[in-house]
TORPA-4810 file (N, C-alpha, C, O; in nm, 3 decimals):
<nodes>
NODE_1_5.933_29.444_-16.501_5.885_29.567_-16.558_6.006_29.653_-16.601_6.099_29.667_-16.522_M
NODE_2_6.007_29.708_-16.721_6.121_29.787_-16.768_6.135_29.919_-16.692_6.037_29.976_-16.643_P
NODE_3_6.260_29.967_-16.684_6.287_30.093_-16.615_6.233_30.210_-16.697_6.231_30.207_-16.820_R
NODE_4_6.191_30.313_-16.625_6.145_30.435_-16.690_6.261_30.527_-16.728_6.249_30.611_-16.818_Q
NODE_5_6.371_30.510_-16.660_6.488_30.594_-16.685_6.613_30.509_-16.671_6.611_30.405_-16.606_H
NODE_6_6.724_30.554_-16.733_6.846_30.475_-16.724_6.899_30.469_-16.581_6.884_30.564_-16.504_P
NODE_7_6.961_30.359_-16.548_7.019_30.340_-16.415_7.136_30.437_-16.397_7.221_30.449_-16.485_K
NODE_8_7.141_30.504_-16.282_7.250_30.596_-16.254_7.373_30.520_-16.209_7.365_30.424_-16.133_Q
NODE_9_7.488_30.566_-16.259_7.614_30.504_-16.218_7.674_30.583_-16.104_7.662_30.706_-16.099_R
NODE_10_7.737_30.513_-16.013_7.807_30.581_-15.904_7.931_30.648_-15.958_8.002_30.592_-16.042_K
NODE_11_7.957_30.767_-15.911_8.078_30.837_-15.951_8.191_30.791_-15.860_8.178_30.790_-15.737_R
NODE_12_8.299_30.753_-15.920_8.413_30.706_-15.844_8.518_30.816_-15.844_8.556_30.867_-15.950_V
NODE_13_8.565_30.852_-15.725_8.669_30.954_-15.715_8.799_30.898_-15.769_8.846_30.793_-15.726_K
NODE_14_8.856_30.971_-15.863_8.983_30.927_-15.919_9.095_30.959_-15.822_9.091_31.060_-15.751_Q
NODE_15_9.194_30.875_-15.820_9.308_30.895_-15.732_9.395_31.008_-15.786_9.459_30.994_-15.890_N
NODE_16_9.396_31.120_-15.715_9.477_31.234_-15.757_9.590_31.262_-15.659_9.644_31.372_-15.656_T
NODE_17_9.626_31.162_-15.579_9.732_31.182_-15.481_9.863_31.222_-15.546_9.941_31.298_-15.489_D
NODE_18_9.888_31.170_-15.665_10.013_31.202_-15.731_10.013_31.344_-15.785_10.117_31.394_-15.828_N
NODE_19_9.897_31.412_-15.785_9.890_31.548_-15.834_9.877_31.650_-15.722_9.868_31.770_-15.749_E
NODE_20_9.878_31.607_-15.598_9.858_31.699_-15.487_9.978_31.790_-15.470_10.093_31.750_-15.489_A
NODE_21_9.951_31.913_-15.433_10.057_32.008_-15.405_10.102_31.985_-15.262_10.021_31.994_-15.170_I
NODE_22_10.228_31.955_-15.244_10.276_31.919_-15.111_10.316_32.040_-15.027_10.305_32.035_-14.905_T
NODE_23_10.361_32.147_-15.089_10.409_32.263_-15.013_10.312_32.380_-15.021_10.355_32.496_-15.018_D
NODE_24_10.182_32.353_-15.031_10.086_32.461_-15.043_10.069_32.534_-14.911_10.089_32.477_-14.803_K
NODE_25_10.033_32.660_-14.920_10.011_32.745_-14.804_9.867_32.793_-14.809_9.819_32.835_-14.914_I
NODE_26_9.798_32.786_-14.696_9.660_32.829_-14.689_9.651_32.978_-14.719_9.740_33.054_-14.683_N
NODE_27_9.543_33.018_-14.785_9.525_33.158_-14.825_9.522_33.251_-14.704_9.558_33.369_-14.716_I
NODE_28_9.481_33.201_-14.588_9.478_33.284_-14.468_9.619_33.314_-14.416_9.636_33.402_-14.331_S
NODE_29_9.718_33.242_-14.466_9.857_33.263_-14.422_9.936_33.353_-14.517_10.057_33.369_-14.500_Q
NODE_30_9.869_33.410_-14.616_9.945_33.498_-14.705_9.983_33.625_-14.631_9.916_33.663_-14.535_R
NODE_31_10.088_33.692_-14.675_10.136_33.811_-14.605_10.028_33.919_-14.596_9.945_33.932_-14.686_P
NODE_32_10.030_33.995_-14.489_9.930_34.100_-14.467_9.932_34.204_-14.578_9.827_34.256_-14.616_E
NODE_33_10.049_34.235_-14.631_10.061_34.334_-14.738_9.980_34.290_-14.861_9.925_34.375_-14.931_I
NODE_34_9.973_34.162_-14.886_9.895_34.110_-14.999_9.746_34.125_-14.971_9.670_34.164_-15.059_V
NODE_35_9.705_34.093_-14.850_9.563_34.101_-14.813_9.512_34.245_-14.815_9.393_34.268_-14.839_A
NODE_36_9.599_34.342_-14.791_9.558_34.483_-14.788_9.534_34.541_-14.926_9.467_34.644_-14.939_Q
NODE_37_9.584_34.479_-15.029_9.574_34.530_-15.167_9.633_34.671_-15.178_9.577_34.756_-15.247_R
NODE_38_9.743_34.695_-15.111_9.801_34.828_-15.108_9.915_34.847_-15.208_9.967_34.958_-15.223_S
NODE_39_9.956_34.741_-15.276_10.066_34.755_-15.371_10.031_34.685_-15.502_9.952_34.591_-15.504_R
NODE_40_10.091_34.731_-15.607_10.073_34.669_-15.739_10.169_34.552_-15.751_10.286_34.563_-15.712_I
NODE_41_10.122_34.441_-15.803_10.208_34.326_-15.826_10.162_34.199_-15.758_10.221_34.093_-15.780_G
NODE_42_10.057_34.208_-15.677_10.002_34.089_-15.612_9.888_34.037_-15.699_9.788_34.105_-15.719_D
NODE_43_9.904_33.916_-15.751_9.814_33.861_-15.852_9.739_33.741_-15.796_9.794_33.662_-15.719_V
NODE_44_9.613_33.728_-15.835_9.532_33.614_-15.796_9.492_33.538_-15.922_9.445_33.597_-16.019_E
NODE_45_9.512_33.405_-15.921_9.483_33.323_-16.038_9.363_33.233_-16.016_9.338_33.187_-15.905_G
NODE_46_9.289_33.209_-16.123_9.171_33.122_-16.117_9.146_33.065_-16.255_9.209_33.104_-16.353_D
NODE_47_9.052_32.971_-16.262_9.010_32.918_-16.390_8.859_32.932_-16.403_8.786_32.923_-16.305_T
NODE_48_8.815_32.956_-16.525_8.673_32.956_-16.557_8.652_32.832_-16.642_8.708_32.821_-16.751_I
NODE_49_8.572_32.740_-16.593_8.552_32.612_-16.661_8.445_32.628_-16.769_8.341_32.689_-16.745_I
NODE_50_8.473_32.574_-16.885_8.382_32.587_-16.998_8.274_32.480_-17.002_8.260_32.398_-16.912_G
NODE_51_8.199_32.486_-17.109_8.087_32.394_-17.129_8.137_32.250_-17.128_8.240_32.218_-17.187_K
NODE_52_8.065_32.164_-17.062_8.094_32.021_-17.050_8.231_31.995_-16.984_8.288_31.887_-17.000_Q
NODE_53_8.282_32.093_-16.911_8.406_32.079_-16.835_8.524_32.035_-16.921_8.610_31.960_-16.874_H
NODE_54_8.530_32.080_-17.044_8.640_32.041_-17.132_8.742_32.153_-17.144_8.860_32.133_-17.115_K
NODE_55_8.698_32.270_-17.186_8.788_32.383_-17.203_8.784_32.470_-17.078_8.698_32.453_-16.991_Q
NODE_56_8.878_32.564_-17.071_8.881_32.656_-16.957_8.948_32.786_-16.998_9.016_32.793_-17.101_A
NODE_57_8.927_32.887_-16.917_8.997_33.014_-16.933_9.078_33.034_-16.805_9.023_33.028_-16.695_I
NODE_58_9.205_33.058_-16.821_9.294_33.085_-16.707_9.299_33.235_-16.689_9.326_33.309_-16.785_V
NODE_59_9.274_33.282_-16.567_9.276_33.425_-16.540_9.378_33.459_-16.433_9.398_33.384_-16.338_T
NODE_60_9.442_33.571_-16.451_9.530_33.631_-16.350_9.482_33.775_-16.332_9.481_33.852_-16.428_L
NODE_61_9.443_33.811_-16.210_9.393_33.945_-16.182_9.485_34.012_-16.083_9.512_33.958_-15.976_V
NODE_62_9.533_34.132_-16.117_9.615_34.209_-16.025_9.521_34.266_-15.920_9.422_34.332_-15.954_E
NODE_63_9.550_34.243_-15.792_9.454_34.270_-15.685_9.427_34.419_-15.661_9.315_34.454_-15.625_R
NODE_64_9.522_34.506_-15.679_9.499_34.648_-15.653_9.429_34.717_-15.769_9.331_34.789_-15.750_K
NODE_65_9.479_34.696_-15.891_9.425_34.767_-16.006_9.309_34.695_-16.074_9.230_34.757_-16.144_T
NODE_66_9.300_34.564_-16.053_9.196_34.486_-16.121_9.233_34.449_-16.264_9.150_34.398_-16.338_G
NODE_67_9.359_34.475_-16.302_9.404_34.443_-16.438_9.395_34.292_-16.460_9.442_34.214_-16.378_F
NODE_68_9.335_34.254_-16.570_9.307_34.113_-16.599_9.393_34.062_-16.714_9.401_34.124_-16.820_L
NODE_69_9.456_33.948_-16.691_9.523_33.873_-16.795_9.448_33.741_-16.808_9.420_33.678_-16.706_L
NODE_70_9.416_33.699_-16.928_9.346_33.571_-16.943_9.386_33.501_-17.071_9.427_33.564_-17.169_M
NODE_71_9.372_33.370_-17.068_9.408_33.288_-17.183_9.319_33.164_-17.185_9.295_33.101_-17.083_K
NODE_72_9.272_33.131_-17.304_9.190_33.011_-17.321_9.281_32.890_-17.335_9.383_32.894_-17.404_K
NODE_73_9.243_32.781_-17.268_9.315_32.655_-17.282_9.215_32.548_-17.328_9.098_32.550_-17.289_V
NODE_74_9.262_32.457_-17.411_9.173_32.357_-17.469_9.139_32.244_-17.373_9.033_32.183_-17.385_E
NODE_75_9.227_32.217_-17.276_9.198_32.115_-17.176_9.236_32.170_-17.039_9.307_32.269_-17.028_T
NODE_76_9.188_32.103_-16.934_9.218_32.146_-16.798_9.338_32.071_-16.741_9.359_32.075_-16.620_K
NODE_77_9.414_32.005_-16.824_9.530_31.931_-16.774_9.628_32.026_-16.708_9.651_32.138_-16.754_K
NODE_78_9.685_31.978_-16.598_9.770_32.063_-16.515_9.885_32.126_-16.593_9.913_32.244_-16.576_A
NODE_79_9.950_32.049_-16.676_10.065_32.101_-16.751_10.024_32.213_-16.846_10.096_32.312_-16.860_E
NODE_80_9.910_32.198_-16.910_9.862_32.300_-17.005_9.823_32.427_-16.931_9.855_32.538_-16.975_I
NODE_81_9.754_32.412_-16.817_9.715_32.529_-16.737_9.840_32.598_-16.682_9.848_32.721_-16.684_V
NODE_82_9.935_32.521_-16.633_10.060_32.577_-16.582_10.134_32.654_-16.692_10.184_32.764_-16.668_R
NODE_83_10.139_32.597_-16.813_10.205_32.665_-16.924_10.133_32.794_-16.961_10.197_32.892_-16.999_N
NODE_84_10.001_32.794_-16.951_9.924_32.915_-16.979_9.955_33.024_-16.878_9.967_33.141_-16.914_A
NODE_85_9.968_32.986_-16.751_10.002_33.084_-16.647_10.140_33.143_-16.673_10.158_33.264_-16.664_I
NODE_86_10.236_33.059_-16.705_10.372_33.106_-16.735_10.370_33.198_-16.856_10.436_33.302_-16.856_V
NODE_87_10.294_33.162_-16.958_10.283_33.244_-17.079_10.222_33.381_-17.047_10.268_33.483_-17.098_D
NODE_88_10.118_33.383_-16.964_10.056_33.510_-16.925_10.155_33.599_-16.850_10.159_33.720_-16.871_L
NODE_89_10.233_33.539_-16.763_10.330_33.616_-16.685_10.439_33.672_-16.775_10.474_33.790_-16.764_I
NODE_90_10.492_33.589_-16.864_10.602_33.633_-16.951_10.558_33.735_-17.054_10.635_33.824_-17.090_K
NODE_91_10.434_33.725_-17.102_10.389_33.808_-17.213_10.287_33.913_-17.172_10.208_33.956_-17.256_N
NODE_92_10.285_33.956_-17.045_10.188_34.060_-17.010_10.228_34.190_-17.079_10.344_34.230_-17.076_N
NODE_93_10.131_34.254_-17.142_10.157_34.363_-17.235_10.204_34.492_-17.169_10.268_34.574_-17.235_T
NODE_94_10.175_34.512_-17.042_10.215_34.637_-16.977_10.339_34.619_-16.889_10.376_34.710_-16.815_I
NODE_95_10.402_34.501_-16.896_10.520_34.471_-16.815_10.496_34.499_-16.667_10.582_34.555_-16.599_N
NODE_96_10.380_34.458_-16.620_10.344_34.474_-16.480_10.434_34.385_-16.395_10.449_34.266_-16.425_M
NODE_97_10.493_34.440_-16.290_10.573_34.353_-16.202_10.482_34.257_-16.127_10.376_34.296_-16.080_P
NODE_98_10.522_34.131_-16.116_10.444_34.034_-16.041_10.527_33.993_-15.920_10.632_33.929_-15.932_I
NODE_99_10.477_34.031_-15.803_10.548_34.004_-15.679_10.502_33.873_-15.614_10.585_33.794_-15.569_L
NODE_100_10.371_33.851_-15.611_10.316_33.728_-15.554_10.203_33.678_-15.644_10.138_33.757_-15.713_T
NODE_101_10.181_33.547_-15.642_10.068_33.487_-15.713_9.995_33.397_-15.614_10.056_33.309_-15.552_I
NODE_102_9.865_33.419_-15.600_9.781_33.335_-15.517_9.688_33.258_-15.609_9.610_33.319_-15.683_T
NODE_103_9.697_33.126_-15.607_9.612_33.043_-15.692_9.503_32.979_-15.608_9.527_32.941_-15.493_L
NODE_104_9.383_32.967_-15.665_9.274_32.901_-15.595_9.293_32.751_-15.599_9.375_32.701_-15.676_T
NODE_105_9.220_32.679_-15.518_9.231_32.532_-15.513_9.180_32.467_-15.641_9.210_32.350_-15.666_M
NODE_106_9.104_32.540_-15.722_9.060_32.485_-15.851_9.183_32.453_-15.935_9.183_32.358_-16.013_V
NODE_107_9.286_32.532_-15.918_9.410_32.511_-15.991_9.497_32.413_-15.914_9.597_32.453_-15.854_L
NODE_108_9.461_32.287_-15.914_9.536_32.185_-15.841_9.653_32.141_-15.930_9.647_32.038_-15.997_N
NODE_109_9.758_32.222_-15.928_9.869_32.200_-16.019_9.988_32.141_-15.946_10.044_32.204_-15.856_L
NODE_110_10.029_32.021_-15.982_10.148_31.966_-15.922_10.272_32.039_-15.972_10.276_32.084_-16.087_P
NODE_111_10.371_32.050_-15.888_10.500_32.111_-15.925_10.483_32.252_-15.981_10.549_32.288_-16.078_N
NODE_112_10.396_32.331_-15.920_10.371_32.466_-15.968_10.494_32.554_-15.952_10.507_32.655_-16.021_I
NODE_113_10.584_32.517_-15.863_10.703_32.600_-15.838_10.806_32.591_-15.947_10.905_32.664_-15.943_N
NODE_114_10.787_32.504_-16.045_10.886_32.490_-16.153_10.900_32.615_-16.233_10.980_32.619_-16.327_R
</nodes>
């Protein structure tokens, strides 16, 4: 008897060991001054994933003021996202000092310290 619906394929986890961040620090270990949001310059980074998981928007939000920097990227590849973050930092229009950057785990960027 023919199937009523297409057979589902198992999703196979791709090996991303070569992309893992080796010197990452848990968010609970960030300095208390950052957690208090008492100074300007502590930034939190994230990505907003687009339709069909192809494009993304990289965001950097200053934690005290809520000032938002964002940039659209065509792919979620680590190098492109990393370059977008660097571009946002270098070209922020108000010359806001950036003291710390906290990135979420969505941003699994190898060699982010470069």
